[in-house]
C-alpha positions, -999 to +999 in steps of 0.1 A: +646+414-415+615+423-436+618+429-473+608+465-482+574+451-496+569+432-465+575+464-444+551+486-464+524+458-461+531+455-423+526+492-418+496+495-441+479+466-423+486+483-391+479+517-398+447+508-415+435+485-383+441+518-361+420+537-386+391+513-384+396+511-347+392+548-345+360+548-365+346+520-342+353+541-310+337+573-323+300+580-312+278+594-336+280+629-318+319+626-323+314+616-359+300+651-366+322+670-341+343+695-359+371+719-341+357+748-360+329+754-384+350+758-414+371+723-408+362+687-415+342+666-390+360+637-375+337+615-398+346+635-428+383+632-420+377+591-417+358+593-452+388+614-468+411+586-457+390+561-474+384+581-506+422+588-509+430+550-505+405+543-531+418+571-554+452+558-553+442+521-558+424+528-588+450+551-602+481+533-594+468+497-602+442+504-628+456+537-643+420+552-635+428+585-618+393+597-615+391+628-593+355+626-586+365+597-561+377+625-539+344+644-538+322+638-508+292+621-516+255+639-513+246+613-485+271+606-459+277+569-453+269+553-420+295+540-399+290+503-408+288+514-444+323+531-440+338+502-422+325+479-451+342+504-475+374+504-457+372+464-455+367+463-494+391+490-502+418+473-478+412+439-495+416+456-529+449+471-519+463+441-502+455+420-533+472+446-556+502+446-533+503+407-540+511+418-577+543+437-565+577+427-558+605+444-541+622+449-575+589+465-591+586+491-561+605+519-583+584+512-614+565+544-621+527+538-622+506+560-646 
């Protein structure tokens, strides 16, 4: 049976890999598709997931809650750039997970 932390790591890894697979499967036309004019495109949704991971990584593990990390950039990243950013964010998150233990999961991070 997995510990709580091992379970979190396993789920995090699996879901992030599915996210990156989804990015890789989308064509350029699908990246800019949106179901309605006022809604995010597929690419914007993926960028939002990436930015959210970066925001919480810096906030929870570095105490840096900079809300501008959640703003879309003026130039939208290419798919390879997004993939690289996802991989870098995941590496940082996994490294930060290495600093945790099951007993520290209840700690309040400020």
